[in-house]
N, C-alpha and C positions, 0 to 999 in steps of 0.2 A: 582289866587295866583302867585306871581312872584317868580321865583327861581333864585338864584345867585350861580354860581359854580366857585370856585377858582381853579387855577392850577398854575404850575410853581415852586412850592416849591421843596426842595431837600436838599442834603448835599453838602456844599461848603466849601472850605478852607478860612481861614481869608484873607481878601483882595480881595476875589472874588466877582462876581456879579450874580444876579438873576433878572429875570423879572417875576413878578406875574401877572396873569390875573384874571379878574372877569367877567364872561360871564353871561348876564341876559337872561331870557327866553322870554322877550319882550323888546320893546323899552325903553331905559333909558332916553328919552327926558323929561319924567315927573319927573325924580329924580332931585329935586332942589339941592340935595347934595349927594355926595357919599364919603365914607370913607374907609380907611384901618385901622383896629385895629390889635393888637397882644396880645397874652397872653402866658407868660412864666410859666413854672411849679412853683406852689406856689405863683404866683403873680396875681394881678388884671389885667383885660383886660385894655389896654391903647390905646388911639388914636395915630396913627402913622402919618397919613396924610389925608387931605380932599380936595375935589375939588367940586366947585359949578357948576351949569348949565351954568353959565357965564364964567367959566374957572378960577375963582379965586382959589388959592391954599394956604394951610397952612400946616406946618410940626411941629412935635414934635422936641424939641431942640436936642434930642438924635440922630435924623436922618437927621437933616437939613444939606444940602450940600452933602449928600450921597444918598438921595432918590429923585425920581421924580415921582409924581402922574400925571396921564393923563386919559382922557376918550375919547373914539371914539364912538360918537353917531351913526354913520353909521353901526358899527359892534356890537353895544349894549354891549360894553366891556369897562371895566376900567382896568388900569394897574398901577403897582408899580415897577419902575426900581430901584433896590437897588445895589449900588456900594460900594466898600471898606468895605465889610461886616465884622463885628466883632463878636466874640463869644457871646457877650451880645445881639446880634440880634436874637439869637436862640429863637424861639417861634412858636406857631400856629398863622398864619395870617388869619384874617377874613375880608371879605368885607361887607359893609353895604350900603344900598341905601334907601333914604327917599323921599317919595312923599307926597302929601297933605293928603293922607289917612292913611298911615302906614309907618313903616320902615321894612326892610327885611335884613336877614342875610344869608350868605353862610355857608357852613359846615366847612370851614377852610382848610388851607394847611400848612403842617409842613415845617419850614425852620430851618435847623441845620447848624451852622457855627462851624467847628471844623477841626483841623489838624490831 
């Protein structure tokens, strides 16, 4: 069973930056796709960004130009660099990894953007 552990969340002022990490308990080379999702209180979980094993990326319109997703296969870790954060970015952020057998979720990390 693969475990994904997010870290890097916290409280930040509007306009600030955070880098989220998602560390896997084994090699992520088999993950053909890895995603960051977020869920705000009272809202559905939404896809924030995705990266394929080939390095292709895609972003939600709401974060495009402010976030950068990346994966480091040597460190078995995926990242989400978030800049110019806004209060509406406040949510629990989850990472997701998919291989040919299943998909795996982390437990989430809280991001709060507030002055």
